[in-house]
Each structure stands twice: as C-alpha cells, then as structure tokens.
N, CA and C of each residue as an Amber inpcrd file, in Angstrom:
protein
   339
   0.8510000  -1.1800000   0.0000000   0.0000000   0.0000000   0.0000000
   0.8950000   1.2410000   0.0000000   1.0120000   1.8820000  -1.1450000
   1.8310000   3.0840000  -1.2720000   1.0670000   4.3400000  -0.8710000
  -0.2080000   4.2000000  -0.5970000  -1.0230000   5.3660000  -0.2580000
  -0.5480000   6.0790000   1.0030000  -0.0510000   5.3610000   1.9940000
   0.3930000   6.0080000   3.2370000   1.5070000   7.0090000   2.9500000
   2.4840000   6.6150000   2.1700000   3.5760000   7.5300000   1.8270000
   3.0730000   8.7540000   1.0740000   2.1210000   8.5450000   0.1990000
   1.5440000   9.6630000  -0.5590000   0.7810000  10.5950000   0.3740000
   0.0060000  10.0330000   1.2860000  -0.7690000  10.8580000   2.2190000
   0.1750000  11.6380000   3.1490000   1.2610000  11.0420000   3.5580000
   2.2400000  11.7520000   4.3900000   2.8040000  12.9480000   3.6190000
   3.0690000  12.7780000   2.3370000   3.5550000  13.8950000   1.5100000
   2.4870000  14.9810000   1.3620000   1.2350000  14.5830000   1.2540000
   0.1400000  15.5610000   1.1910000   0.1030000  16.3760000   2.4770000
   0.2230000  15.7050000   3.6070000   0.2170000  16.3880000   4.9080000
   1.3590000  17.4000000   4.9670000   2.5530000  16.9980000   4.5380000
   3.7020000  17.9200000   4.5330000   3.4290000  19.1270000   3.6300000
   2.8630000  18.8680000   2.4630000   2.5570000  19.9530000   1.5230000
   1.5540000  20.9240000   2.1130000   0.5100000  20.4130000   2.7270000
  -0.5160000  21.2690000   3.3270000   0.0590000  22.0410000   4.5150000
   0.8720000  21.3820000   5.3220000   1.5090000  22.0750000   6.4480000
   2.4170000  23.2010000   5.9520000   3.1910000  22.9360000   4.9250000
   4.0610000  23.9670000   4.3520000   3.2450000  25.1330000   3.7960000
   2.1570000  24.8120000   3.1180000   1.2820000  25.8550000   2.5790000
   0.6820000  26.7010000   3.7030000   0.2170000  26.0330000   4.7570000
  -0.3760000  26.7400000   5.8890000   0.6450000  27.6680000   6.5420000
   1.8510000  27.1820000   6.7420000   2.9000000  27.9950000   7.3590000
   3.2580000  29.1870000   6.4770000   3.3860000  28.9600000   5.1820000
   3.7680000  30.0270000   4.2570000   2.6860000  31.1000000   4.1200000
   1.4410000  30.7180000   4.4170000   0.3300000  31.6510000   4.2430000
  -0.2820000  32.1060000   5.5590000   0.3860000  31.8090000   6.6700000
  -0.0670000  32.2740000   7.9740000  -1.3810000  31.6790000   8.4440000
  -1.6680000  30.4570000   8.0350000  -2.9020000  29.7940000   8.4630000
  -2.6250000  28.9970000   9.7350000  -3.3350000  29.3230000  10.7860000
  -3.0920000  28.6260000  12.0470000  -3.9050000  27.3400000  12.1730000
  -5.0610000  27.2970000  11.5380000  -5.8930000  26.0970000  11.6170000
  -6.4750000  25.7620000  10.2570000  -6.4650000  24.4780000   9.9540000
  -7.0680000  23.9590000   8.7300000  -8.2730000  23.1270000   9.1440000
  -9.3950000  23.3480000   8.4730000 -10.6090000  22.5850000   8.7730000
 -10.7030000  21.3340000   7.9010000 -10.4920000  21.5030000   6.5900000
 -10.7120000  20.4110000   5.6400000  -9.6620000  20.4400000   4.5420000
  -9.2340000  19.2560000   4.1430000  -8.3740000  19.0930000   2.9760000
  -9.2080000  18.3510000   1.9370000  -9.3000000  18.9390000   0.7370000
 -10.0930000  18.3390000  -0.3290000  -9.1490000  17.8100000  -1.4050000
  -9.2630000  16.5330000  -1.6870000  -8.4660000  15.9030000  -2.7430000
  -9.3560000  15.5440000  -3.9170000  -8.7920000  15.5980000  -5.1110000
  -9.4610000  15.0730000  -6.2930000  -8.6560000  13.8680000  -6.7590000
  -9.3690000  12.7530000  -6.9310000  -8.7270000  11.5170000  -7.3550000
  -9.4660000  10.9840000  -8.5710000  -8.7470000  10.8020000  -9.6610000
  -9.3380000  10.2390000 -10.8670000  -9.5970000   8.7580000 -10.6930000
 -10.7220000   8.3190000 -11.2330000 -11.0620000   6.9040000 -11.0640000
 -10.1340000   5.9820000 -11.8510000  -9.2690000   6.5340000 -12.6770000
  -8.2820000   5.7330000 -13.4040000  -6.8790000   5.8920000 -12.8220000
  -6.7610000   6.6500000 -11.7370000  -5.4380000   6.8630000 -11.1370000
  -5.0090000   5.6270000 -10.3580000  -3.7590000   5.6210000  -9.9420000
  -3.2270000   4.4890000  -9.1820000  -3.6180000   4.5520000  -7.7040000
  -4.2490000   5.6410000  -7.2890000  -4.6340000   5.8170000  -5.8910000
  -6.0200000   5.2330000  -5.6280000  -6.1670000   4.5530000  -4.5060000
  -7.4530000   3.9690000  -4.1130000  -8.0450000   4.8680000  -3.0260000
  -9.1590000   5.5590000  -3.3380000  -9.7340000   6.4950000  -2.3670000
  -9.9700000   5.9000000  -0.9800000 -10.4330000   4.6740000  -0.9020000
 -10.6840000   4.0330000   0.3950000  -9.3810000   3.9160000   1.1920000
  -8.2910000   3.5780000   0.5340000  -7.0070000   3.4610000   1.2180000
  -6.4970000   4.8250000   1.6690000  -6.7300000   5.8440000   0.8430000
  -6.3500000   7.2150000   1.2240000  -7.0970000   7.6010000   2.4960000
  -8.4040000   7.3460000   2.5110000  -9.2130000   7.6490000   3.7040000
  -8.7190000   6.8810000   4.9250000  -8.3810000   5.6190000   4.7320000
  -7.9130000   4.7860000   5.8420000  -6.5590000   5.2600000   6.3810000
  -5.6910000   5.7450000   5.5080000  -4.3490000   6.1870000   5.9050000
  -4.3390000   7.5750000   6.5330000  -5.3140000   8.3920000   6.2070000
  -5.3020000   9.7900000   6.6240000  -5.1590000   9.9770000   8.1410000
  -5.9320000   9.2760000   8.9770000  -5.7730000   9.4820000  10.4270000
  -4.3570000   9.2090000  10.9290000  -3.7100000   8.1830000  10.4160000
  -2.3420000   7.8740000  10.8420000  -1.3640000   8.9320000  10.3520000
  -1.5800000   9.4410000   9.1420000  -0.6700000  10.4310000   8.5680000
  -0.7510000  11.7810000   9.2790000  -1.9270000  12.1380000   9.7750000
  -2.0840000  13.4460000  10.4260000  -1.8760000  13.3850000  11.9330000
  -1.7950000  12.2010000  12.4870000  -1.6270000  12.0560000  13.9340000
  -0.3620000  12.7790000  14.4050000  -0.5360000  13.6730000  15.3590000
   0.5920000  14.4090000  15.9160000   1.0280000  15.6090000  15.0970000
   0.3020000  15.9230000  14.0270000   0.6270000  17.0900000  13.2080000
  -0.4040000  18.1860000  13.4600000  -0.1620000  19.3530000  12.8830000
  -1.1350000  20.4390000  13.0330000  -2.4230000  20.1460000  12.2700000
  -2.4530000  19.0600000  11.4960000  -3.6490000  18.6740000  10.7480000
  -4.4530000  17.5670000  11.4180000  -4.0870000  17.1920000  12.6270000
  -4.7210000  16.0140000  13.2200000  -6.2200000  16.1670000  13.4650000
  -6.7330000  17.3810000  13.5200000  -8.1710000  17.5640000  13.7090000
  -8.8940000  17.9320000  12.4210000  -8.2070000  17.8100000  11.2940000
  -8.8260000  18.1820000  10.0220000  -9.6870000  17.0600000   9.4690000
 -10.5790000  17.4550000   8.5760000 -11.4100000  16.4890000   7.8530000
 -10.8040000  16.3020000   6.4600000 -11.0080000  15.1360000   5.9070000
 -10.5730000  14.8350000   4.5540000 -11.8180000  14.6350000   3.6980000
 -11.8580000  15.3170000   2.5600000 -12.9470000  15.1160000   1.6080000
 -12.3210000  14.7170000   0.2780000 -12.8670000  13.6850000  -0.3240000
 -12.3480000  13.1980000  -1.6010000 -13.4250000  13.3340000  -2.6680000
 -13.0380000  13.9380000  -3.7840000 -13.9170000  14.0430000  -4.9470000
 -13.3520000  13.1200000  -6.0230000 -14.2060000  12.2990000  -6.5770000
 -13.7900000  11.3620000  -7.6170000 -14.0110000  12.0070000  -8.9870000
 -12.9600000  12.0030000  -9.7970000 -13.0360000  12.5410000 -11.1520000
 -13.2650000  11.3590000 -12.0980000 -14.3290000  11.4050000 -12.9060000
 -14.6180000  10.2680000 -13.7870000 -13.5530000  10.0840000 -14.8590000
 -13.3750000   8.8470000 -15.2690000 -12.4420000   8.5050000 -16.3380000
 -13.1290000   8.6510000 -17.6850000 -13.1070000   9.8600000 -18.2260000
 -13.8010000  10.1480000 -19.4760000 -12.8370000  10.2030000 -20.6510000
 -13.3460000   9.8000000 -21.7930000 -12.5690000   9.8130000 -23.0240000
 -13.3980000  10.4440000 -24.1410000 -12.7050000  10.8830000 -25.1820000
 -13.3390000  11.4370000 -26.3710000 -13.0860000  10.4740000 -27.5250000
 -14.1580000   9.9520000 -28.0890000 -14.0400000   9.0230000 -29.2160000
 -13.5150000   9.7780000 -30.4360000 -12.4510000   9.2510000 -31.0380000
 -11.8670000   9.8900000 -32.2160000 -12.7320000   9.7020000 -33.4660000
 -13.5480000   8.6600000 -33.4640000 -14.3710000   8.3760000 -34.6420000
 -15.6230000   9.2530000 -34.7090000 -16.3400000   9.3740000 -33.5850000
 -17.6230000  10.0810000 -33.6370000 -17.6860000  11.3270000 -32.7590000
 -16.6550000  11.5470000 -31.9230000 -16.6190000  12.7500000 -31.1040000
 -17.4190000  12.6800000 -29.8130000 -17.9380000  11.5220000 -29.4670000
 -18.7180000  11.3820000 -28.2290000 -17.7870000  11.3000000 -27.0260000
 -18.1680000  11.9740000 -25.9430000 -17.4630000  11.8590000 -24.6630000
 -18.1620000  10.7580000 -23.8770000 -17.3800000   9.8290000 -23.3350000
 -17.9740000   8.7120000 -22.5970000 -17.0610000   8.2790000 -21.4550000
 -17.6430000   7.5760000 -20.4900000 -16.8980000   7.0570000 -19.3490000
 -16.2760000   5.7210000 -19.7260000 -14.9570000   5.6300000 -19.5830000
 -14.2360000   4.4240000 -19.9830000 -14.6170000   3.1920000 -19.1750000
 -14.7600000   3.3460000 -17.8640000 -15.0850000   2.1880000 -17.0390000
 -16.5110000   1.7170000 -17.2740000 -17.4010000   2.6630000 -17.3560000
 -18.8150000   2.3330000 -17.5490000 -19.0550000   1.6220000 -18.8800000
 -18.2820000   1.9910000 -19.8900000 -18.5050000   1.4370000 -21.2310000
 -17.3770000   0.5120000 -21.6810000 -16.5940000   0.0330000 -20.7360000
 -15.5390000  -0.9570000 -20.9960000 -14.6060000  -0.5480000 -22.1390000
 -14.2170000   0.7380000 -22.1090000 -13.2440000   1.3100000 -23.0540000
 -13.7150000   1.3530000 -24.5090000 -15.0130000   1.1720000 -24.7350000
 -15.5530000   1.2680000 -26.0900000 -16.5970000   2.3740000 -26.1350000
 -16.5990000   3.1340000 -27.2040000 -17.5730000   4.2080000 -27.3630000
 -18.9840000   3.6160000 -27.4110000 -19.8920000   4.1270000 -26.5990000
 -21.2600000   3.5960000 -26.6130000 -22.0340000   3.9780000 -27.8750000
 -21.5540000   4.9730000 -28.6130000 -22.2620000   5.3970000 -29.8310000
 -21.8570000   4.6080000 -31.0610000 -20.5280000   4.3980000 -31.2050000
 -20.0610000   3.7530000 -32.4500000 -19.2130000   2.4990000 -32.2010000
 -19.0330000   2.1230000 -30.9420000 -18.2230000   0.9640000 -30.5360000
 -16.7390000   1.1480000 -30.8260000 -16.3480000   2.3800000 -31.1350000
 -14.9460000   2.6590000 -31.4130000 -14.0570000   2.4640000 -30.1970000
 -12.8430000   2.0330000 -30.4470000 -11.8710000   1.8270000 -29.3710000
 -10.6870000   2.7790000 -29.4980000 -10.7800000   3.7420000 -30.3890000
  -9.7350000   4.7320000 -30.5840000 -10.2220000   6.0370000 -29.9590000
  -9.6300000   6.4000000 -28.8370000 -10.1110000   7.5560000 -28.0870000
  -8.9490000   8.2870000 -27.4390000  -9.2130000   9.5240000 -27.0290000
  -8.2610000  10.3190000 -26.2580000  -8.7850000  10.4470000 -24.8400000
  -7.9100000  10.2200000 -23.8720000  -8.2900000  10.3670000 -22.4670000
  -8.4690000  11.8500000 -22.1360000  -9.5820000  12.1850000 -21.5210000
  -9.8530000  13.5620000 -21.1150000  -9.6060000  13.7640000 -19.6260000
 -10.1560000  12.8810000 -18.8140000 -10.0270000  12.9850000 -17.3520000
  -9.9800000  11.5990000 -16.7390000  -9.4940000  11.5590000 -15.4930000
  -9.5360000  10.2990000 -14.7590000  -8.2180000   9.8680000 -14.1510000
  -7.1050000  10.4910000 -14.5350000  -5.8010000  10.1370000 -13.9780000
  -5.3620000  11.1070000 -12.8790000  -6.1840000  12.1080000 -12.5800000
  -5.8050000  13.1620000 -11.6430000  -5.5960000  12.6370000 -10.2160000
  -4.6880000  13.2930000  -9.5420000  -4.5180000  13.1240000  -8.0950000
  -3.9460000  14.4420000  -7.6000000  -4.7840000  15.2470000  -6.9770000
  -4.3120000  16.5650000  -6.5680000  -5.0470000  17.0970000  -5.3510000
  -4.3870000  18.0540000  -4.7260000  -5.0150000  18.7720000  -3.6240000
  -5.8400000  19.8710000  -4.2730000  -7.1450000  19.7780000  -4.1630000
  -8.0210000  20.7540000  -4.7780000  -8.1940000  21.9830000  -3.9230000
  -8.3230000  21.7560000  -2.6120000  -8.6700000  22.8740000  -1.7330000
  -8.1730000  22.6240000  -0.3180000  -7.7860000  23.6990000   0.3290000
  -7.4220000  23.6800000   1.7470000  -8.3410000  24.6910000   2.4010000
  -9.2480000  24.1980000   3.2380000 -10.2370000  25.0600000   3.8760000
  -9.7560000  25.4230000   5.2700000  -9.5130000  26.7160000   5.4820000
  -9.0550000  27.2010000   6.7800000 -10.2450000  27.4830000   7.6860000
  -9.9940000  27.4370000   8.9850000 -11.0370000  27.7540000   9.9700000
 -11.2130000  29.2550000  10.0870000
C-alpha cells in the first residue's frame, strides 16, 4: 500500500502551505482523485488518520472528490466514461479515443477555519 507515503507527503505539503500563508488552523483538505489513477480512495481515507496524527492537521477532515475517467471518441466525437462502457464508445463501438479525465490526483482545496 503506497497510499500512506503519498498521504504523508500531502500532509507535509498542506503544512508547508499553511505555514507560508499564515494559516493557524485547517478545517478540511479536499483531494481530487481520478477513477483511473493508481490511488485507491478508500485506502487514502484509511491512511489519513495515521498520517495526520501528531501534526497540526490532526483535527482536520478529509474530503475526496472522484473525477470520472472520461474519453473522447476519435471516430464520432462522443465523450464517454471508460469504465462504464468498458473502453468502447457507446455510440459507435470505437476503441480509438483520447483520455480527457480520470488520472488526476491533486489537492483541490485547503479550507481554513
């Protein structure tokens, strides 16, 4: 499970941001995770309490937003969800597409108290 190391880095990044911007308390950290990324949201949630324990973020909440894995069909131009449609365009059954979203993993928002 590599998520713990990633969450620890997120905590460091948020702490550095808070210090650089004079924020004394953080209420919520919002992450965006693409459904095609290597990160498992459930594991991120499970690791978060251990990663923030003993830090200035230990009383913060974690909110995760899932970004759908969408693609654009090169044949017909339809935007579709890759997982929902098993990587085939639901309009023309095409398998030649460009990935639009779904690989993201980022800190979207830091909500201060």
